[in-house]
TORPA-4810 file (N, C-alpha, C, O; in nm, 3 decimals):
<nodes>
NODE_1_-2.222_7.645_-0.022_-2.260_7.773_-0.080_-2.174_7.797_-0.203_-2.051_7.785_-0.197_M
NODE_2_-2.239_7.833_-0.316_-2.161_7.856_-0.436_-2.095_7.994_-0.433_-2.126_8.078_-0.349_N
NODE_3_-2.006_8.016_-0.527_-1.927_8.139_-0.527_-2.009_8.262_-0.563_-1.978_8.371_-0.515_L
NODE_4_-2.111_8.248_-0.643_-2.196_8.362_-0.673_-2.275_8.405_-0.548_-2.293_8.524_-0.523_F
NODE_5_-2.321_8.307_-0.473_-2.388_8.340_-0.346_-2.289_8.402_-0.249_-2.327_8.487_-0.168_K
NODE_6_-2.164_8.361_-0.257_-2.061_8.420_-0.170_-2.042_8.569_-0.200_-2.006_8.645_-0.111_A
NODE_7_-2.066_8.610_-0.324_-2.060_8.753_-0.357_-2.170_8.828_-0.283_-2.146_8.936_-0.228_I
NODE_8_-2.291_8.772_-0.280_-2.400_8.833_-0.204_-2.364_8.841_-0.056_-2.387_8.942_0.009_Y
NODE_9_-2.308_8.733_-0.006_-2.270_8.729_0.136_-2.160_8.831_0.165_-2.160_8.894_0.271_C
NODE_10_-2.068_8.847_0.072_-1.962_8.947_0.088_-2.023_9.086_0.101_-1.985_9.163_0.188_N
NODE_11_-2.117_9.117_0.014_-2.180_9.248_0.020_-2.257_9.267_0.150_-2.253_9.374_0.211_Q
NODE_12_-2.328_9.164_0.192_-2.403_9.170_0.317_-2.307_9.188_0.435_-2.331_9.270_0.524_Y
NODE_13_-2.199_9.112_0.435_-2.099_9.118_0.541_-2.035_9.257_0.550_-2.011_9.308_0.659_F
NODE_14_-2.008_9.317_0.435_-1.944_9.448_0.431_-2.041_9.562_0.464_-2.002_9.660_0.528_E
NODE_15_-2.166_9.549_0.423_-2.260_9.659_0.437_-2.342_9.657_0.566_-2.388_9.762_0.610_L
NODE_16_-2.360_9.541_0.626_-2.441_9.532_0.747_-2.385_9.617_0.861_-2.464_9.687_0.926_K
NODE_17_-2.254_9.616_0.889_-2.203_9.701_0.998_-2.225_9.851_0.973_-2.227_9.930_1.068_P
NODE_18_-2.241_9.889_0.847_-2.264_10.029_0.811_-2.413_10.064_0.809_-2.450_10.178_0.782_K
NODE_19_-2.498_9.965_0.839_-2.642_9.987_0.837_-2.700_9.993_0.697_-2.810_10.044_0.678_G
NODE_20_-2.628_9.940_0.599_-2.673_9.945_0.460_-2.698_9.806_0.403_-2.681_9.784_0.283_K
NODE_21_-2.739_9.712_0.488_-2.759_9.575_0.441_-2.867_9.564_0.335_-2.870_9.465_0.262_E
NODE_22_-2.957_9.663_0.326_-3.061_9.661_0.222_-3.001_9.676_0.082_-3.064_9.636_-0.015_N
NODE_23_-2.882_9.734_0.072_-2.815_9.750_-0.058_-2.739_9.625_-0.101_-2.694_9.616_-0.215_S
NODE_24_-2.723_9.529_-0.011_-2.642_9.411_-0.040_-2.699_9.329_-0.155_-2.623_9.277_-0.237_A
NODE_25_-2.830_9.317_-0.161_-2.891_9.236_-0.267_-2.865_9.299_-0.404_-2.825_9.230_-0.498_K
NODE_26_-2.889_9.428_-0.415_-2.867_9.498_-0.542_-2.720_9.492_-0.582_-2.688_9.461_-0.697_K
NODE_27_-2.631_9.523_-0.489_-2.487_9.517_-0.518_-2.444_9.377_-0.556_-2.365_9.358_-0.649_N
NODE_28_-2.496_9.277_-0.484_-2.461_9.138_-0.514_-2.506_9.097_-0.652_-2.435_9.025_-0.722_G
NODE_29_-2.623_9.143_-0.693_-2.674_9.113_-0.827_-2.585_9.174_-0.933_-2.548_9.107_-1.030_T
NODE_30_-2.550_9.300_-0.916_-2.466_9.368_-1.014_-2.327_9.303_-1.020_-2.277_9.276_-1.130_V
NODE_31_-2.266_9.277_-0.906_-2.132_9.217_-0.904_-2.134_9.075_-0.960_-2.040_9.035_-1.029_L
NODE_32_-2.237_8.999_-0.930_-2.247_8.862_-0.983_-2.264_8.864_-1.135_-2.203_8.784_-1.205_S
NODE_33_-2.345_8.956_-1.185_-2.364_8.966_-1.330_-2.233_9.008_-1.398_-2.199_8.956_-1.504_A
NODE_34_-2.161_9.101_-1.336_-2.032_9.144_-1.392_-1.933_9.028_-1.391_-1.863_9.005_-1.490_I
NODE_35_-1.927_8.955_-1.280_-1.835_8.840_-1.272_-1.870_8.737_-1.378_-1.780_8.683_-1.444_A
NODE_36_-1.999_8.708_-1.396_-2.041_8.612_-1.498_-1.999_8.660_-1.637_-1.950_8.581_-1.717_L
NODE_37_-2.019_8.787_-1.664_-1.979_8.845_-1.792_-1.829_8.834_-1.813_-1.784_8.797_-1.922_L
NODE_38_-1.751_8.866_-1.712_-1.605_8.859_-1.724_-1.557_8.717_-1.744_-1.465_8.693_-1.823_L
NODE_39_-1.617_8.621_-1.674_-1.579_8.481_-1.695_-1.618_8.435_-1.836_-1.545_8.359_-1.899_Y
NODE_40_-1.733_8.482_-1.885_-1.773_8.449_-2.021_-1.669_8.498_-2.121_-1.628_8.422_-2.209_F
NODE_41_-1.626_8.623_-2.107_-1.526_8.676_-2.199_-1.391_8.606_-2.184_-1.320_8.588_-2.283_F
NODE_42_-1.355_8.567_-2.065_-1.230_8.493_-2.045_-1.234_8.361_-2.121_-1.139_8.326_-2.190_S
NODE_43_-1.344_8.290_-2.108_-1.359_8.164_-2.180_-1.357_8.189_-2.331_-1.297_8.112_-2.406_V
NODE_44_-1.421_8.296_-2.374_-1.423_8.331_-2.516_-1.282_8.355_-2.569_-1.246_8.302_-2.674_F
NODE_45_-1.201_8.434_-2.497_-1.064_8.461_-2.542_-0.980_8.334_-2.544_-0.899_8.314_-2.634_F
NODE_46_-1.000_8.249_-2.445_-0.925_8.123_-2.439_-0.966_8.032_-2.556_-0.881_7.968_-2.617_I
NODE_47_-1.096_8.027_-2.586_-1.141_7.947_-2.700_-1.085_8.000_-2.831_-1.050_7.922_-2.919_L
NODE_48_-1.077_8.132_-2.845_-1.019_8.190_-2.966_-0.871_8.154_-2.980_-0.820_8.137_-3.091_L
NODE_49_-0.802_8.142_-2.866_-0.662_8.101_-2.870_-0.648_7.954_-2.908_-0.561_7.917_-2.987_L
NODE_50_-0.734_7.871_-2.853_-0.725_7.727_-2.876_-0.776_7.687_-3.014_-0.727_7.591_-3.075_L
NODE_51_-0.875_7.760_-3.064_-0.937_7.727_-3.192_-0.937_7.851_-3.282_-1.037_7.922_-3.288_F
NODE_52_-0.826_7.877_-3.352_-0.815_7.997_-3.436_-0.925_8.009_-3.541_-0.965_8.120_-3.577_P
NODE_53_-0.975_7.897_-3.591_-1.081_7.902_-3.691_-1.212_7.957_-3.634_-1.297_8.007_-3.709_D
NODE_54_-1.228_7.948_-3.504_-1.349_7.999_-3.439_-1.366_8.149_-3.466_-1.478_8.196_-3.489_L
NODE_55_-1.258_8.222_-3.463_-1.263_8.366_-3.490_-1.314_8.395_-3.630_-1.394_8.487_-3.651_G
NODE_56_-1.268_8.317_-3.726_-1.314_8.335_-3.863_-1.462_8.298_-3.878_-1.536_8.362_-3.952_R
NODE_57_-1.504_8.194_-3.807_-1.645_8.154_-3.811_-1.734_8.263_-3.751_-1.840_8.295_-3.806_E
NODE_58_-1.690_8.319_-3.641_-1.767_8.426_-3.576_-1.773_8.548_-3.667_-1.877_8.613_-3.680_I
NODE_59_-1.661_8.579_-3.730_-1.659_8.692_-3.824_-1.756_8.668_-3.939_-1.824_8.760_-3.983_E
NODE_60_-1.764_8.544_-3.988_-1.858_8.510_-4.094_-2.002_8.529_-4.050_-2.085_8.579_-4.127_G
NODE_61_-2.032_8.490_-3.928_-2.167_8.509_-3.875_-2.200_8.658_-3.867_-2.310_8.700_-3.905_V
NODE_62_-2.104_8.738_-3.817_-2.127_8.883_-3.810_-2.151_8.943_-3.948_-2.237_9.030_-3.964_F
NODE_63_-2.077_8.896_-4.047_-2.096_8.947_-4.183_-2.234_8.908_-4.237_-2.299_8.987_-4.306_K
NODE_64_-2.278_8.787_-4.204_-2.411_8.744_-4.247_-2.521_8.827_-4.181_-2.620_8.863_-4.244_D
NODE_65_-2.502_8.857_-4.053_-2.605_8.929_-3.978_-2.600_9.080_-4.004_-2.703_9.143_-4.027_V
NODE_66_-2.480_9.137_-4.001_-2.466_9.282_-4.008_-2.419_9.333_-4.145_-2.408_9.454_-4.165_F
NODE_67_-2.392_9.245_-4.237_-2.342_9.287_-4.367_-2.197_9.332_-4.356_-2.121_9.276_-4.276_G
NODE_68_-2.159_9.428_-4.432_-2.020_9.475_-4.433_-1.982_9.550_-4.307_-1.864_9.562_-4.274_R
NODE_69_-2.078_9.600_-4.238_-2.051_9.681_-4.119_-2.029_9.590_-3.997_-2.116_9.579_-3.911_R
NODE_70_-1.915_9.527_-3.992_-1.888_9.432_-3.884_-1.803_9.494_-3.774_-1.747_9.422_-3.692_T
NODE_71_-1.791_9.624_-3.772_-1.702_9.691_-3.678_-1.762_9.716_-3.542_-1.815_9.625_-3.477_G
NODE_72_-1.753_9.839_-3.501_-1.789_9.878_-3.364_-1.935_9.856_-3.331_-1.967_9.810_-3.221_R
NODE_73_-2.023_9.886_-3.422_-2.166_9.870_-3.394_-2.200_9.725_-3.364_-2.272_9.696_-3.269_L
NODE_74_-2.148_9.634_-3.445_-2.174_9.491_-3.423_-2.118_9.447_-3.288_-2.183_9.371_-3.216_A
NODE_75_-2.000_9.493_-3.254_-1.939_9.458_-3.125_-2.022_9.514_-3.010_-2.046_9.445_-2.911_A
NODE_76_-2.065_9.638_-3.022_-2.146_9.699_-2.916_-2.278_9.626_-2.897_-2.320_9.601_-2.784_K
NODE_77_-2.340_9.591_-3.007_-2.468_9.519_-2.997_-2.446_9.382_-2.934_-2.522_9.341_-2.846_I
NODE_78_-2.343_9.311_-2.977_-2.314_9.177_-2.924_-2.283_9.182_-2.775_-2.337_9.103_-2.697_S
NODE_79_-2.196_9.274_-2.736_-2.160_9.286_-2.594_-2.282_9.328_-2.512_-2.303_9.278_-2.402_V
NODE_80_-2.361_9.418_-2.567_-2.483_9.460_-2.497_-2.579_9.345_-2.473_-2.636_9.332_-2.365_G
NODE_81_-2.596_9.263_-2.575_-2.685_9.147_-2.562_-2.630_9.049_-2.457_-2.705_8.997_-2.375_V
NODE_82_-2.501_9.025_-2.460_-2.439_8.933_-2.363_-2.451_8.989_-2.221_-2.478_8.915_-2.127_I
NODE_83_-2.432_9.120_-2.206_-2.446_9.183_-2.074_-2.588_9.166_-2.021_-2.608_9.131_-1.905_M
NODE_84_-2.685_9.191_-2.106_-2.825_9.178_-2.065_-2.856_9.034_-2.028_-2.925_9.009_-1.929_V
NODE_85_-2.806_8.938_-2.107_-2.829_8.797_-2.076_-2.768_8.758_-1.942_-2.831_8.686_-1.864_L
NODE_86_-2.647_8.804_-1.914_-2.582_8.774_-1.785_-2.665_8.832_-1.670_-2.685_8.765_-1.568_C
NODE_87_-2.712_8.954_-1.686_-2.793_9.016_-1.581_-2.923_8.941_-1.561_-2.966_8.919_-1.448_F
NODE_88_-2.987_8.900_-1.671_-3.113_8.826_-1.661_-3.091_8.692_-1.592_-3.172_8.650_-1.509_I
NODE_89_-2.982_8.624_-1.627_-2.952_8.495_-1.563_-2.940_8.512_-1.412_-2.998_8.435_-1.336_I
NODE_90_-2.864_8.612_-1.370_-2.846_8.635_-1.226_-2.977_8.681_-1.163_-3.013_8.634_-1.055_V
NODE_91_-3.046_8.770_-1.229_-3.171_8.827_-1.175_-3.275_8.719_-1.148_-3.345_8.724_-1.047_K
NODE_92_-3.285_8.622_-1.239_-3.390_8.522_-1.224_-3.344_8.394_-1.156_-3.420_8.297_-1.148_F
NODE_93_-3.222_8.392_-1.106_-3.175_8.278_-1.027_-3.139_8.322_-0.886_-3.209_8.288_-0.791_T
NODE_94_-3.031_8.395_-0.871_-2.982_8.433_-0.739_-3.056_8.550_-0.677_-3.060_8.562_-0.555_L
NODE_95_-3.113_8.637_-0.758_-3.174_8.759_-0.707_-3.319_8.740_-0.662_-3.380_8.834_-0.611_D
NODE_96_-3.373_8.623_-0.680_-3.509_8.598_-0.632_-3.510_8.617_-0.481_-3.415_8.579_-0.412_K
NODE_97_-3.618_8.676_-0.430_-3.626_8.701_-0.286_-3.608_8.574_-0.204_-3.539_8.575_-0.102_D
NODE_98_-3.670_8.466_-0.248_-3.661_8.341_-0.171_-3.518_8.289_-0.166_-3.472_8.244_-0.061_S
NODE_99_-3.448_8.294_-0.279_-3.310_8.246_-0.284_-3.219_8.337_-0.201_-3.136_8.290_-0.123_V
NODE_100_-3.236_8.468_-0.219_-3.152_8.563_-0.145_-3.175_8.550_0.006_-3.079_8.545_0.082_Y
NODE_101_-3.301_8.545_0.048_-3.331_8.535_0.191_-3.276_8.405_0.250_-3.225_8.404_0.362_N
NODE_102_-3.288_8.296_0.176_-3.234_8.168_0.223_-3.082_8.175_0.235_-3.025_8.125_0.332_K
NODE_103_-3.017_8.239_0.136_-2.871_8.254_0.139_-2.827_8.335_0.261_-2.734_8.297_0.332_T
NODE_104_-2.894_8.447_0.285_-2.856_8.534_0.397_-2.889_8.468_0.530_-2.813_8.482_0.626_I
NODE_105_-3.000_8.397_0.538_-3.034_8.326_0.661_-2.927_8.221_0.692_-2.882_8.208_0.806_T
NODE_106_-2.888_8.147_0.591_-2.782_8.046_0.607_-2.651_8.113_0.649_-2.580_8.064_0.736_E
NODE_107_-2.621_8.225_0.586_-2.498_8.299_0.615_-2.498_8.351_0.759_-2.397_8.342_0.828_F
NODE_108_-2.612_8.406_0.803_-2.620_8.460_0.939_-2.615_8.351_1.046_-2.579_8.379_1.160_E
NODE_109_-2.650_8.228_1.010_-2.645_8.119_1.107_-2.502_8.068_1.130_-2.478_7.989_1.220_S
NODE_110_-2.410_8.114_1.047_-2.270_8.072_1.060_-2.199_8.155_1.166_-2.244_8.263_1.204_M
NODE_111_-2.087_8.101_1.213_-2.007_8.176_1.308_-1.941_8.295_1.238_-1.934_8.299_1.115_S
NODE_112_-1.895_8.390_1.316_-1.828_8.508_1.260_-1.707_8.471_1.176_-1.679_8.534_1.074_G
NODE_113_-1.636_8.368_1.219_-1.518_8.323_1.145_-1.559_8.265_1.009_-1.495_8.293_0.908_E
NODE_114_-1.666_8.185_1.007_-1.715_8.128_0.883_-1.768_8.237_0.790_-1.747_8.233_0.668_Q
NODE_115_-1.836_8.335_0.849_-1.887_8.446_0.768_-1.773_8.522_0.701_-1.780_8.556_0.583_Q
NODE_116_-1.668_8.547_0.776_-1.553_8.618_0.720_-1.489_8.537_0.608_-1.447_8.593_0.507_A
NODE_117_-1.483_8.404_0.626_-1.425_8.318_0.524_-1.509_8.319_0.396_-1.455_8.332_0.286_K
NODE_118_-1.642_8.306_0.409_-1.732_8.308_0.293_-1.723_8.444_0.224_-1.719_8.451_0.101_I
NODE_119_-1.721_8.551_0.302_-1.712_8.685_0.245_-1.583_8.701_0.165_-1.583_8.759_0.056_S
NODE_120_-1.475_8.652_0.219_-1.346_8.660_0.151_-1.348_8.579_0.022_-1.292_8.621_-0.079_K
NODE_121_-1.413_8.461_0.024_-1.424_8.379_-0.096_-1.500_8.453_-0.206_-1.462_8.447_-0.323_Q
NODE_122_-1.606_8.523_-0.169_-1.682_8.600_-0.266_-1.600_8.711_-0.327_-1.604_8.734_-0.448_G
NODE_123_-1.524_8.780_-0.243_-1.438_8.887_-0.293_-1.329_8.833_-0.385_-1.303_8.890_-0.490_L
NODE_124_-1.266_8.724_-0.345_-1.161_8.663_-0.427_-1.219_8.616_-0.560_-1.156_8.633_-0.665_I
NODE_125_-1.338_8.557_-0.557_-1.403_8.511_-0.680_-1.425_8.628_-0.776_-1.398_8.617_-0.896_F
NODE_126_-1.474_8.740_-0.723_-1.499_8.856_-0.809_-1.368_8.913_-0.864_-1.358_8.942_-0.983_F
NODE_127_-1.269_8.929_-0.779_-1.139_8.984_-0.823_-1.073_8.890_-0.923_-1.011_8.936_-1.019_I
NODE_128_-1.087_8.760_-0.902_-1.026_8.665_-0.997_-1.092_8.674_-1.134_-1.027_8.646_-1.235_S
NODE_129_-1.219_8.713_-1.140_-1.284_8.730_-1.270_-1.219_8.845_-1.347_-1.203_8.838_-1.469_S
NODE_130_-1.183_8.949_-1.276_-1.115_9.063_-1.340_-0.975_9.022_-1.386_-0.936_9.050_-1.499_I
NODE_131_-0.902_8.956_-1.298_-0.766_8.914_-1.331_-0.767_8.817_-1.449_-0.684_8.829_-1.540_V
NODE_132_-0.860_8.724_-1.449_-0.866_8.624_-1.556_-0.898_8.688_-1.691_-0.836_8.653_-1.791_L
NODE_133_-0.993_8.780_-1.695_-1.028_8.841_-1.824_-0.914_8.929_-1.874_-0.885_8.930_-1.994_V
NODE_134_-0.848_9.002_-1.784_-0.734_9.085_-1.826_-0.619_8.996_-1.874_-0.558_9.023_-1.978_V
NODE_135_-0.591_8.891_-1.799_-0.484_8.799_-1.837_-0.511_8.729_-1.968_-0.423_8.720_-2.054_G
NODE_136_-0.632_8.678_-1.985_-0.663_8.607_-2.109_-0.664_8.703_-2.228_-0.624_8.665_-2.338_S
NODE_137_-0.709_8.825_-2.208_-0.705_8.923_-2.316_-0.562_8.959_-2.353_-0.529_8.971_-2.471_L
NODE_138_-0.477_8.976_-2.252_-0.336_9.009_-2.279_-0.268_8.897_-2.356_-0.196_8.921_-2.453_M
NODE_139_-0.290_8.773_-2.313_-0.230_8.658_-2.384_-0.284_8.651_-2.526_-0.208_8.629_-2.620_V
NODE_140_-0.414_8.671_-2.542_-0.476_8.668_-2.674_-0.412_8.774_-2.764_-0.377_8.746_-2.879_F
NODE_141_-0.398_8.895_-2.712_-0.340_9.004_-2.793_-0.193_8.980_-2.824_-0.147_9.013_-2.933_L
NODE_142_-0.120_8.923_-2.730_0.023_8.897_-2.754_0.041_8.788_-2.860_0.128_8.799_-2.946_M
NODE_143_-0.041_8.685_-2.855_-0.026_8.574_-2.948_-0.088_8.607_-3.083_-0.028_8.582_-3.187_I
NODE_144_-0.205_8.663_-3.082_-0.277_8.689_-3.208_-0.252_8.827_-3.265_-0.277_8.851_-3.383_R
NODE_145_-0.202_8.918_-3.182_-0.184_9.057_-3.224_-0.068_9.075_-3.307_-0.040_9.187_-3.349_G
</nodes>
């Protein structure tokens, strides 16, 4: 089971005892899309650190596309597009009913100990996406700032 599916399993594991297992799919989709987005930005910050010219190239592309107004509006549009793409990727892969039902069926066939382990892996994967993006951003700002 991959780590994105483990996020769905984590939500199912946490919400089923509360009688809210119907919310697990929606929550799993949102959390998986957020994790994907955060990992994308982590990789982006690391690439900017490793390849300083990349930042200048990206800035040139923004100037070509947006003209002189390369500030907040361009950043908002870019981040918005990336967020939508991450959500679409998750929505059309993991969020399909057939994939989700197969994941949950597989998860429910496991022992309680295995379920707890998979659930914990999903939670750790999501939390690590937050830690990684914050850490890579801090390093980026300290070195480039």
